C-alpha positions as CSV (number, residue, x, y, z in Angstrom):
1,M,137.8,12.2,-26.5
2,P,139.6,9.2,-28.1
3,F,142.1,7.8,-25.6
4,H,144.5,6.6,-28.3
5,R,145.4,10.1,-29.3
6,Y,146.4,11.2,-25.8
7,H,148.6,10.0,-23.1
8,S,147.1,9.7,-19.7
9,D,149.2,10.0,-16.6
10,M,146.5,9.0,-14.2
11,T,144.8,6.1,-16.0
12,T,146.4,3.0,-17.4
13,L,144.6,0.4,-19.5
14,K,145.5,-3.1,-18.5
15,Q,146.5,-5.8,-21.0
16,N,143.6,-7.8,-22.5
17,P,140.9,-5.6,-21.0
18,T,137.2,-6.7,-20.7
19,L,134.4,-4.6,-21.9
20,N,133.9,-3.4,-18.3
21,D,137.5,-2.5,-18.1
22,L,137.3,-0.5,-21.3
23,Q,134.2,1.3,-20.0
24,A,135.8,2.1,-16.7
25,H,138.9,3.3,-18.5
26,I,136.9,5.7,-20.7
27,K,135.1,7.0,-17.6
28,A,138.4,7.6,-15.8
29,V,140.0,9.4,-18.8
30,C,136.9,11.5,-19.3
31,A,136.9,12.5,-15.6
32,E,140.6,13.2,-15.7
33,R,140.3,15.5,-18.6
34,G,137.0,17.2,-17.6
35,W,135.1,15.5,-20.6
36,D,132.7,14.0,-18.1
37,K,131.0,17.4,-18.1
38,N,130.0,17.0,-21.8
39,S,126.3,16.7,-22.5
40,D,124.9,13.6,-24.1
41,L,124.4,15.5,-27.3
42,V,128.0,16.6,-27.5
43,I,129.1,13.0,-27.0
44,L,126.5,11.8,-29.6
45,S,127.8,14.4,-32.0
46,G,131.3,13.0,-31.5
47,L,130.1,9.5,-32.1
48,V,128.3,10.4,-35.3
49,E,131.5,12.3,-36.5
50,E,133.5,9.1,-35.7
51,L,131.0,7.0,-37.6
52,G,131.5,9.2,-40.6
53,E,135.3,8.8,-40.3
54,L,134.9,5.0,-39.9
55,T,132.8,5.1,-43.2
56,R,135.7,6.8,-44.9
57,A,138.2,4.4,-43.5
58,M,136.2,1.5,-44.7
59,R,136.1,3.0,-48.2
60,D,139.8,3.8,-48.1
61,Y,140.6,0.2,-47.0
62,K,138.6,-1.2,-49.9
63,G,140.2,1.3,-52.3
64,E,136.8,3.1,-53.1
65,W,136.9,6.7,-54.1
66,E,140.6,7.0,-54.4
67,T,142.0,10.0,-56.3
68,E,145.5,10.6,-57.6
69,K,145.9,13.5,-55.2
70,Q,145.7,11.3,-52.1
71,E,148.0,8.5,-50.9
72,S,146.2,5.2,-51.3
73,R,145.2,3.5,-48.0
74,K,143.9,0.4,-49.7
75,G,144.5,-2.6,-47.5
76,Q,146.0,-0.5,-44.7
77,K,144.1,-1.9,-41.7
78,H,145.5,0.4,-39.0
79,H,143.4,3.4,-40.2
80,L,140.3,1.2,-40.0
81,E,141.2,-0.1,-36.6
82,H,141.8,3.4,-35.2
83,E,138.4,4.5,-36.4
84,F,136.7,1.5,-34.9
85,A,138.5,2.3,-31.6
86,D,137.2,5.9,-31.8
87,V,133.7,4.8,-32.3
88,L,134.0,2.4,-29.3
89,N,135.4,5.3,-27.2
90,Y,132.4,7.5,-27.9
91,L,129.9,4.7,-27.5
92,L,131.3,3.8,-24.1
93,D,131.4,7.5,-23.1
94,L,127.8,7.8,-24.0
95,A,126.9,4.6,-22.1
96,N,128.7,6.1,-19.1
97,Y,126.7,9.3,-19.4
98,Y,123.5,7.3,-18.9
99,D,125.1,4.8,-16.4
100,V,124.5,1.9,-18.7
101,D,126.6,-1.2,-18.0
102,M,127.5,-2.2,-21.5
103,E,128.4,-5.8,-20.8
104,K,125.2,-6.3,-18.8
105,A,123.1,-4.6,-21.6
106,F,124.9,-6.7,-24.2
107,R,124.3,-10.0,-22.4
108,E,120.6,-9.2,-21.7
109,K,120.0,-8.1,-25.3
110,W,121.9,-11.2,-26.6
111,E,119.6,-13.4,-24.5
112,I,116.5,-11.8,-26.0
113,N,118.0,-12.1,-29.5
114,E,118.7,-15.8,-29.0
115,K,115.0,-16.4,-28.5
116,R,114.0,-14.6,-31.7
117,T,113.2,-16.2,-34.9
118,W,115.3,-14.6,-37.6
119,G,114.2,-14.5,-41.2
120,E,116.6,-14.8,-44.1
121,G,118.7,-11.6,-44.5
122,S,117.6,-10.1,-41.2
123,N,120.0,-9.1,-38.4
């Protein structure tokens, strides 16, 4: 599903997209490729897989768990950036499945959080 791995003839992502633009782009790409027929559990499985890959990219970036057999990725931010993008792709796809406007949901939740009292170390 990640759009950065494939070229789309029918959908073009504009420069400096908003969150709504990104969500609409993912919706269009998924429809174009037939991925809009995936179940929520298939999409969630992809998201979980990408979270695992993000975890690995974070460890690689920090130089944790390096072995002599593999090329070091310590400090190579592009791998980390790609995995963050993959996670966002799947999150937006899952939001589209449930017809959730992510910008609206974020703003509403942010407003709720702004009124909360946060203890030390909580987030």
